[in-house]
C-alpha positions as CSV (number, residue, x, y, z in Angstrom):
1,X,1.5,-42.3,18.7
2,X,4.6,-40.3,17.6
3,X,3.2,-40.0,14.1
4,X,-0.1,-38.7,15.4
5,X,1.6,-36.1,17.6
6,X,3.6,-34.8,14.6
7,X,0.4,-34.6,12.5
8,X,-1.3,-32.7,15.2
9,X,1.6,-30.2,15.5
10,X,1.7,-29.6,11.8
11,X,0.0,-26.3,11.0
12,X,-3.3,-26.6,9.1
13,X,-5.4,-24.1,7.3
14,X,-7.6,-23.2,10.3
15,X,-4.6,-22.8,12.6
16,X,-3.1,-20.4,10.1
17,X,-6.3,-18.4,10.0
18,X,-6.3,-18.2,13.8
19,X,-2.7,-16.9,13.6
20,X,-3.6,-14.2,11.2
21,X,-6.6,-13.2,13.3
22,X,-4.6,-13.2,16.6
23,X,-1.9,-10.9,15.1
24,X,-4.5,-8.6,13.5
25,X,-6.5,-8.5,16.8
26,X,-3.4,-7.5,18.8
27,X,-2.6,-4.7,16.4
28,X,-6.2,-3.5,16.5
29,X,-6.2,-3.3,20.3
30,X,-2.9,-1.4,20.2
31,X,-4.2,1.1,17.6
32,X,-7.3,2.0,19.6
33,X,-5.3,2.3,22.7
34,X,-4.5,5.8,21.4
35,X,-7.8,7.3,20.1
36,X,-6.1,10.5,18.8
37,X,-4.4,8.3,16.2
38,X,-7.8,7.3,14.8
39,X,-8.8,11.0,14.5
40,X,-5.5,11.9,12.9
41,X,-5.9,9.1,10.4
42,X,-9.0,10.8,9.0
43,X,-8.1,14.4,9.4
44,X,-4.5,14.2,8.1
45,X,-5.4,13.3,4.5
46,X,-7.9,16.2,4.4
47,X,-5.3,18.6,5.8
48,X,-3.0,17.6,3.0
49,X,-5.7,18.0,0.4
50,X,-6.7,21.5,1.4
51,X,-3.6,23.2,-0.3
52,X,-4.0,21.0,-3.3
53,X,-7.6,22.1,-3.6
54,X,-6.9,25.8,-3.5
55,X,-3.9,25.5,-5.7
56,X,-6.1,23.7,-8.2
57,X,-8.6,26.5,-8.1
58,X,-5.9,29.1,-8.7
59,X,-4.9,27.3,-11.9
60,X,-8.4,26.6,-13.1
61,X,-10.7,28.5,-15.4
62,X,-14.3,28.8,-14.3
63,X,-13.7,25.9,-11.9
64,X,-12.3,23.6,-14.5
65,X,-8.6,22.6,-14.7
66,X,-8.3,23.1,-18.5
67,X,-4.5,22.7,-18.6
68,X,-4.7,19.6,-16.5
69,X,-7.1,18.1,-19.0
70,X,-4.4,18.3,-21.6
71,X,-2.4,15.7,-19.6
72,X,-5.1,13.5,-18.2
73,X,-8.2,13.9,-20.3
74,X,-10.4,15.2,-17.5
75,X,-11.0,18.6,-15.8
76,X,-12.0,16.9,-12.5
77,X,-8.7,17.4,-10.8
78,X,-10.0,17.0,-7.2
79,X,-11.5,13.6,-7.9
80,X,-8.3,12.7,-9.7
81,X,-6.2,13.6,-6.7
82,X,-8.6,12.0,-4.2
83,X,-8.5,8.7,-6.0
84,X,-4.7,8.9,-6.0
85,X,-4.6,9.7,-2.3
86,X,-6.8,6.7,-1.4
87,X,-4.8,4.3,-3.5
88,X,-1.6,5.8,-2.1
89,X,-2.8,5.2,1.4
90,X,-2.9,1.5,0.7
91,X,0.7,1.7,-0.4
92,X,1.4,3.3,3.0
93,X,-0.4,0.5,4.8
94,X,1.7,-2.2,3.3
95,X,5.0,-0.3,3.7
96,X,4.4,0.6,7.3
97,X,2.5,-2.6,8.2
98,X,5.3,-4.9,7.1
99,X,8.6,-3.0,7.2
100,X,8.1,-0.8,10.2
101,X,6.3,-3.5,12.2
102,X,9.6,-5.5,12.2
103,X,11.4,-2.4,13.5
104,X,8.9,-2.0,16.3
105,X,9.5,-5.7,17.2
106,X,13.2,-5.0,17.3
107,X,12.8,-2.0,19.5
108,X,10.6,-3.8,22.0
109,X,12.8,-6.9,22.0
110,X,10.2,-9.4,20.9
111,X,11.3,-10.1,17.3
112,X,13.4,-13.1,18.2
113,X,10.7,-14.5,20.5
114,X,8.1,-14.2,17.7
115,X,10.5,-15.9,15.2
116,X,10.9,-18.9,17.6
117,X,7.2,-19.5,17.6
118,X,6.0,-22.5,15.5
119,X,4.4,-20.2,12.9
120,X,5.2,-18.9,9.4
121,X,7.1,-15.6,9.4
122,X,5.3,-14.6,6.3
123,X,1.9,-15.2,7.9
124,X,2.9,-13.1,11.0
125,X,3.9,-10.2,8.7
126,X,0.7,-10.6,6.6
127,X,-1.3,-10.5,9.8
128,X,0.4,-7.2,10.8
129,X,-1.0,-5.6,7.6
130,X,-4.6,-6.7,8.2
131,X,-5.3,-4.1,10.8
132,X,-3.6,-1.4,8.8
133,X,-5.5,-2.3,5.7
134,X,-8.8,-2.4,7.5
135,X,-8.1,1.0,9.2
136,X,-7.0,2.4,5.8
137,X,-10.2,1.2,4.1
138,X,-12.4,2.8,6.9
139,X,-10.4,6.1,7.0
140,X,-10.3,6.3,3.2
141,X,-14.1,6.0,3.0
142,X,-14.5,8.6,5.6
143,X,-12.0,10.9,3.9
144,X,-13.8,10.5,0.6
145,X,-17.2,11.3,2.3
146,X,-15.8,14.4,4.1
147,X,-13.7,15.7,1.3
148,X,-16.5,15.1,-1.2
149,X,-18.8,17.2,0.9
150,X,-16.2,20.0,1.3
151,X,-14.5,20.0,-2.1
152,X,-16.6,17.9,-4.4
153,X,-16.1,14.3,-5.6
154,X,-17.8,12.6,-8.5
155,X,-17.2,9.5,-10.6
156,X,-18.8,8.6,-13.9
157,X,-17.5,5.0,-14.4
158,X,-17.8,1.5,-13.0
159,X,-16.9,1.3,-9.4
160,X,-17.1,-2.5,-9.1
161,X,-14.7,-3.0,-12.1
162,X,-12.4,-0.4,-10.6
163,X,-12.3,-2.3,-7.3
164,X,-11.5,-5.6,-9.1
165,X,-8.7,-3.8,-10.9
166,X,-7.2,-2.7,-7.5
167,X,-7.1,-6.2,-6.0
168,X,-4.2,-7.6,-8.0
169,X,-2.3,-4.4,-7.4
170,X,-2.8,-4.8,-3.6
171,X,-1.8,-8.5,-3.8
172,X,1.3,-7.5,-5.7
173,X,2.1,-4.9,-3.1
174,X,2.3,-7.7,-0.5
175,X,5.1,-9.3,-2.5
176,X,6.8,-6.0,-2.6
177,X,6.2,-5.7,1.2
178,X,7.9,-9.0,1.9
179,X,11.0,-8.0,0.0
180,X,11.0,-4.6,1.7
181,X,10.7,-6.2,5.1
182,X,13.7,-8.4,4.4
183,X,15.7,-5.2,3.7
184,X,14.6,-3.9,7.0
185,X,16.0,-7.0,8.7
186,X,19.4,-6.5,7.0
187,X,19.7,-2.7,7.2
188,X,17.8,-2.2,10.5
189,X,16.7,1.4,9.6
190,X,13.0,1.3,8.9
191,X,12.1,5.0,9.2
192,X,14.3,6.3,6.5
193,X,13.7,3.3,4.2
194,X,9.9,3.6,4.5
195,X,9.9,7.4,4.1
196,X,12.2,7.5,1.1
197,X,10.7,4.4,-0.7
198,X,7.2,5.5,-0.1
199,X,7.9,9.0,-1.4
200,X,9.6,7.7,-4.5
201,X,6.9,5.1,-5.3
202,X,4.1,7.6,-4.9
203,X,5.9,10.3,-6.8
204,X,6.7,8.1,-9.8
205,X,3.3,6.3,-9.9
206,X,1.4,9.6,-10.2
207,X,-0.5,9.8,-6.9
208,X,-1.7,13.4,-7.3
209,X,-0.8,14.1,-10.9
210,X,-0.6,12.4,-14.3
211,X,2.8,10.9,-14.9
212,X,2.8,12.4,-18.4
213,X,3.5,15.8,-16.7
214,X,7.0,14.5,-15.5
215,X,10.1,15.6,-17.4
216,X,11.3,13.2,-20.1
217,X,14.3,12.0,-18.1
218,X,12.0,11.0,-15.2
219,X,9.2,9.5,-17.2
220,X,10.9,6.1,-17.8
221,X,11.1,5.6,-14.1
222,X,7.3,6.1,-13.8
223,X,6.6,3.8,-16.8
224,X,8.8,1.1,-15.2
225,X,6.5,0.9,-12.1
226,X,3.6,-1.5,-12.5
227,X,1.7,0.6,-9.9
228,X,1.6,3.5,-12.4
229,X,-0.7,1.4,-14.7
230,X,-2.9,0.4,-11.7
231,X,-3.5,4.1,-10.8
232,X,-4.0,4.8,-14.5
233,X,-6.5,2.0,-15.1
234,X,-8.6,2.8,-12.0
235,X,-8.8,6.5,-12.9
236,X,-9.9,5.6,-16.4
237,X,-12.6,3.3,-15.1
238,X,-13.9,5.9,-12.6
239,X,-13.3,9.3,-14.3
240,X,-12.9,8.4,-18.0
241,X,-9.3,9.7,-18.2
242,X,-6.9,8.7,-21.0
243,X,-4.8,5.6,-20.4
244,X,-1.1,5.3,-21.0
245,X,-1.7,1.8,-22.6
246,X,-4.9,0.0,-23.7
247,X,-6.9,-0.9,-20.7
248,X,-6.7,-4.7,-21.2
249,X,-2.9,-4.5,-21.4
250,X,-2.8,-2.4,-18.2
251,X,-4.9,-5.0,-16.3
252,X,-2.7,-7.7,-17.7
253,X,0.3,-5.9,-16.4
254,X,-1.3,-5.8,-12.9
255,X,-1.9,-9.5,-13.0
256,X,1.6,-10.2,-14.1
257,X,2.9,-7.8,-11.4
258,X,0.9,-9.7,-8.8
259,X,2.3,-13.1,-9.7
260,X,6.0,-12.0,-10.1
261,X,6.1,-9.8,-7.0
262,X,4.6,-12.5,-4.7
263,X,7.1,-15.1,-5.9
264,X,10.0,-12.7,-5.8
265,X,9.1,-11.1,-2.5
266,X,8.8,-14.5,-0.7
267,X,12.1,-15.7,-2.3
268,X,14.1,-12.6,-1.3
269,X,12.6,-12.6,2.2
270,X,13.5,-16.2,2.8
271,X,17.1,-15.6,1.5
272,X,17.8,-12.5,3.6
273,X,16.0,-13.7,6.7
274,X,18.2,-16.9,6.6
275,X,21.2,-14.6,6.2
276,X,20.5,-12.5,9.3
277,X,19.7,-15.6,11.4
278,X,23.0,-17.1,10.4
279,X,24.8,-13.9,11.3
280,X,23.0,-13.7,14.6
281,X,21.7,-10.1,13.9
282,X,18.0,-10.8,13.8
283,X,17.0,-8.8,16.8
284,X,19.7,-6.1,16.8
285,X,19.0,-2.5,15.8
């Protein structure tokens, strides 16, 4: 009888799915509790795009960004920037969905209670990103539709292959998010960490410009980021831009990044989470 009780209490695949769904559903309800947040999620990217659009026009000739083409291989700067903005929004979703969610739990005093539940901490954090990724996908599509109507958006490549290229990059970001969340547990300052890290990652991965435009002393930092090659590959597939490396090599780097970051992220999270539990600082902030 004792053996049967233990087997029943052992988490299985379906119980893990229910855990992910419960966490995501809770965040979904909280998000829609403040409808202005939903409106802001769509309008804010467009507001940020407006000055980029007019600045691009100011430096274009007959509506074509000729100088920009020297760096990227395309004159379609607005589509280039829109693709970067959409991909960058998924980076935001992982950073804020994992790292900042732990800080929110610290502030509300429920982190230790959640950690005492018979559930995987990694699954809890993964569930916290499901809502943000879903909302990011919806708002990104709306942003592309509205911005495309206002400023123009066109692609000439294979959308399906581009989406397949994005997937390993997103999975790799989860590994990065686990490691980042562990640092939040140790340092307990999510706002500054998320803002600075997010800014640096998006700056050096070329969210709104080709990284070849960076000064020589900054270019090595951009080339060291696997996300740079993800952005580069997707833009090549959709817009026909020049790639930094041959496309198969860039896709291979994305797959390698996915595997390494998942393993490393889980390892560093478990090490640092064990450390803060032993020090008794898990719920402090």
